[in-house]
N, C-alpha and C positions, 0 to 999 in steps of 0.2 A: 042696158047692154047685156046684163047677166041673163035675162030671159032669152035674148037672141043667141047667146052663147050656148044655152041649154038646148035650144032648137037645133042649132048647127051641130051640136054633139050627137043628137038623135039622128040627124041625116048622115053624118059621118059613119056612125055605127051601122045604120040600115043599109047603106051602100057598100060598105066593107071593101072599098077600092083604094082608099088612101089612109094615111096615118098622119098625125101631127106630132112633131117633136119640138118642145120648147126648152131652150137652154138658158138657165139663169146662172150667172157666175159672179161671185163677189167674195169679199172678205167675210170671215165669220162675223156675225152680228150686223150684217149689212142690210138686213130686212128681206132676204130671199124667202124665208119661211112665211113671213107675214104676207108678202106679195102672192105667194102660192095660195094661201088660205083665202085672201081677199078676192082674187080673180077666179079661182077654181072651186071655191067653197060650195057654190050653189049647183054645180054640175053633178051629174050622176057619178058616184064614186066607183061604180062598176066599169066605167069607161075611161078612167084616168089612173095612172100610177105615177108616183114620184120616186125617182132613183137618186139617192145622194151619192156624190163622188168625192171621196176624201183622198188622201194620199194613197197611191197604189200599194197593195200588199206584195210580199215577196213572190207569191204565186202569179200575181198579175204582171209583175215586172219581168217574169220569165217569158212572157208572150209579147207580140208586137204592140205598138202604142194604142191601136184602135180595138184590140181584142175585147176589152171589157165594155167598150162602147157598143160594139156589134151585138154582144150578148143581151144588152138592155134596150135595143131598138124596139120601137112600138110595133105591135101587130096591126094589120089593116083594120080600120074602124076604131082604133084606139088613140088616146092622147097620152103622151109620155112627157114628163117634166124631168129634166136633168138638173139637179140642184148641186152645183159644183162650187166648192170652196177653193180659194186660192191662198 
């Protein structure tokens, strides 16, 4: 399946019409980082980014709830993983 994922990532990037957002949420030490490495390790690192979301800072709290989410949304042709701790 990892080879197929790499091929699909190439198509996603080449077409640049869609983006993929993967959201992983769990307690600290729940295995989110290991899952990201296992699933997305073989894909091209230029086409994927991982954004950790911890407790919001004071500056982030001064904006609406989705402000920091919109800033980290993936561009077309890219894969973005939100690593959210609860």
